[in-house]
N, C-alpha and C positions, 0 to 999 in steps of 0.2 A: 517234396518241395513244391509250393504253389506256383502256378504259372505267373510269370511276370508280365505285367501289362506293357504294351509298347507305347511310345510317345505319340501324342496326337499329331496328325499331319498339319503342317503349317498352312495348307490350302492356298498356296501361292502368296502368302504374306510373310514379310520378314518380321521377326520379333522386334517390337518397339523398345527402345531403351527406357529404363525406369525413370520416372519423374520428368520426362521430356515432353509429355503431351499437355495439352491445355486442360484447365479445370472442366471445360465443357465435356471433354472425353471421359471424365471421371464418372459421369452418370451411368455408363455401361456397367451392368452388374458383374461381368466376368473379366474386368480389367485386372491384371495381376499387380499393377503398381498401386492399387488401393491399399495394399498391405505394406506398411513402411518397413524399412530395413531393421532388423533386430540384431543385437550383438551375439556373437557365437556362444558367449557364456550364458546368455539368457534363453537360448533355444534348446528345447528338449532334443536329445540325440535321436537322429533319424526321423524327426517329425517335420521340420520346415527348414528350408534353406533361406539365405538372405534375400533371394528374389521374391519371396512370398509363395513359393511352390511347395507342394507336399511331395516327399520322396516315396516312391513306390517300392523301391528295393532296399537292400541293406548295404552298408558301407563295406567295402572289401579292400583290405590293405590301406586303409585310411583315405581312400578316395571315394567321392560321391558317385554313384552310379548314374548313367545318362538318363534312364527312364524316369520321367517326372511328369506331373500334370498340374495346372493351376489350382490354387486352393478353391474349395467349393464356395458357392455363394452363401452357404449357411454359416460360414465362419464370420464372427463379428468384425467388421472393418475397423481400422484405426484411422484417426484423423489427426495428422501432425500439426494442422493449423489450430487445433483446439488445445486447451490445457489438458495435460496427462491426468492429473489428479487434483482435487481440491484439498490439499493436505495442510496448507499453511494456516487456514482459518476455517471455523465452522460456518456453515450456511444453513439458511432456512428456506424452503421452497413452498410456493403456494400462498394465496391470499389469506386463507383462514389461519394457517400456522403462524404467519407474520403478525396478523392481527392479535392472536392469542399471546404471542411473545411480547408484543408491546403492552397488552393489557396486564401481563404478569410482571411487568417492570424489568424485563431482560434488556441488557445494554446492547443496543444494535449500533453498528458503525455506519452503515449505509443501506439504503433500500432502493432497489431497481424494479420499476413496474413497467409492464408492456404499454407502449404508447397507445393512446386512444381507448384505454380501458377505463370506463367510468360506470361505476355502480356504488351502492351504499357501502360495500366493504372497502373499496379504495378510498372513499371519503373518510370512513373511520380510520383507516391507516394513516392518511394524511394528517387528520386532526391529532391523533396520538403522537405521530412522529414530530409534529410541530411543537407539541408540549414538551417532548423529550429532547428537542434540538437534534433530531436525527434527519440528515439530509435525504430527501426523496427525489429520484430522477425518473422521468418518464422516457423510456428508451425504446428503439426498435427491437425486433425479435433477434436480429443478428448480434446485437450487443449482449443479450441474455445468453445466446448460444456460445458466444466467445467466453463468457464468464465460466460456464460449466457445461459439461456433457450430460448432466442428469436432466430429468424430466422436470423443468422449472415451472411449467404451467403459467408462464407469464409473469412470475413474481420471484425475486431473489433478494434475500437480506443477508448481510454479513454480520455475524455475531462478534462483537468486540471482545478481545481477550482481557480487557481491563474495564473497571468501572470508572466512569467519568464523575468528577467531583464538583459541586457548586462552588464557584469562586468566592461568593460573598461569605460562605461559611468558613472557608479556609482563611480568608483575610481576617475575619472577626476572631477566629481561633488563635491566630498568630499574635494579634494585638493583646488578647486576653492572657496569653502565656508570656508576654513581655519580650517577644522576639521581634527583631527587625525584619520585616518582610523582604524577600528577594524573589521576584517573579520573572519568568521568561515568556514573553508574548511573541508568538510566531505568526507572521502574516503570510499565508499561502505557501507553506513549505510542503511540496508535493512529492518529493522523492522519499520513499520509505526508508532507505538506508541513511540518508541525511537525517531524517527525523530521529531514527534510532541512535545515531552518533550524538545528536544534539541532547538527547535525553540522558545519555551516558555522561557527557560533559556537565550537564546540569546537576545531576545527582552527586557527581564527585566534587563539584565546586559549591555546594550548599544551597542550590535553588529549592525554594519551598513548593513551588507548583509551576507547571507549564500550561499556558493558555493558548488554545488553538481555535480557529473559526469552525463552525459547523459545516461550512461549505468551502471547498477549495483547498482542503488540508489532506495530508498524506493518510492513507488508511493504515490504522494501527493493526498490524497482522503479525504472523509468525516471523517474517523477515525483520520487522521493526523491533520486535522483542529480542531477537537474537543479536542484532546489531547494537542494541542498547546494553548488552551483556547483563540483562536482568533489571536494569535501572527502571524500566517502565512498571515493574511490579513494586517498586519502592516509592517513586515520586508521584504525586497526584497530577492528573491531567484534567484541565477544565475545558469543556467544549462550549463556546459561547456563540450565540446566534448572530450578534452584531458587535464586531470588534470596536467600532466607533464608540458605541455606547459603553463598552467595557473599559476603554481607555479613559473616557470621561468619568466613569465610576471610580477608577483607580485614583485619578488626580483628586476627585473630591473626597476620597478617603485618606488623603495625605501621602499617597505614593507618588514619587517622582518618576516620570516616564522619560527614559533616555533611549534614543533611537541610534542604532549603528548604521551608518550610511557613508559612502565614499563622497557624497555630494556636500559634506559639511566642511567648513573651514577650520573647525576646532579639532585638534588631534588628541588622541587618547593619552599619549605619553606626556602631554603638557599638564595633566592633572588640574585642568580648569574647572572640572565638575566634581563635586563631592559625591562619592558613591557609597558612603557609609550609612546613610539613612534609608527609610523605606523606599524601595526601588523596584521598577519594572523595566527590564531590558527588552527593547523591541527589535526584532530581526525580521528582514524582509525575504521575499521569495527568491528562488534560484534564478528566475528569468529577469525580473525588472525591479528587484529590491522592494522597499517599503512603499506602500500605496501613498500617493500625495495627501490624501485626506487623513491618513494616520500620522504622516510626518508633521502636519500642521498642529496636531494635538500633543506632540512631544514637547516636554520641557526643555530638553537639550538634545543636540545632535552631535555625534562624535564619529570620526573616521579613524580607522586603524592605519598607523603609518607603515609604509612599505618602501623598500629600496630597490626592488626588482623592476623589470619592464612590464610584467603583467600587473594590471591595476585593480585586480579583484581577487578575492579569496573564496573558497568554498564556504557556504553558509555554516556548515558544522564546525570548520576550523575557526571562522570568524567568531562564532558564539563562544567557543573555548577561550579565545583571547580576551573577549570582553568580560566574560565571567571570571577569569583569573584576575584581571585588573580590579574587579569588585572585591574579590576575596583578599587581594594584596592590600588594598586600602583598608579594609575592615580589620584585618589582622594587625596592621600597623596602628590603627586607632586603639586597639585593645592595649597595646604596650603603653 
């Protein structure tokens, strides 16, 4: 039987409790709390305990032996303040791969570039991204480090799980097919799960397309797809660079724009607005509702009646109520 190592002497120091030291102390290479706590079922037997130490002996009678030493500095540290894995959506790293993806026509959701990076490649990326209505943000390195633990080299792009569709083509196609357009325009909906729920409502209630701005909108990722129950694979999503111009285009194309806002005097149940014709329902952000410049472009403003003390609804719930009223009126008109 091999000789068992004895524990290292404390050298006059008490062992510090885990996670109670400042981040500045984390820079020491031999701090045991750099290794986060792992669940017992994820830890190989006899390899590492929950304090980040390697066990030098065997378990006897179900008890851990006292002899142990800190994990060696060669062990790869874990960083609980960074994402564990990038599983919900694909990413592209590096300037050239992002440029090639744009040139190949891949649908990108967002691009993050390291601030103060200026060269011919970043100029080409910005030009192609502008043509494809892909938002580009110049961010500090800390932002990129928080997005991923991989070697991003100062450039990260999110690959969209869906393909965005051009709004003018969809609208023209609906008119050619003799259908009455029903569109849902979302002004700065930033919560991913709200967006997924809204997409699910829209698909169930007969919306032909969802219109979102290229900046300030929720990222369409795995969480959004899951929350939508697959609806985002069925309903077209149009990403527009300028919602003001988009609303003007819709009105000029014979589409009535109706804004859902609690600031309106007209109530939904009064049926003062005919919702059976070509229609675009405009919903506002979770924080401050519809932007004033967009409200001024709306043909009608409607509020949802409420009897409780809370004066607002979650935007996904409000969208479901608005779209149901549209469907109810349209089904009644068919009869």
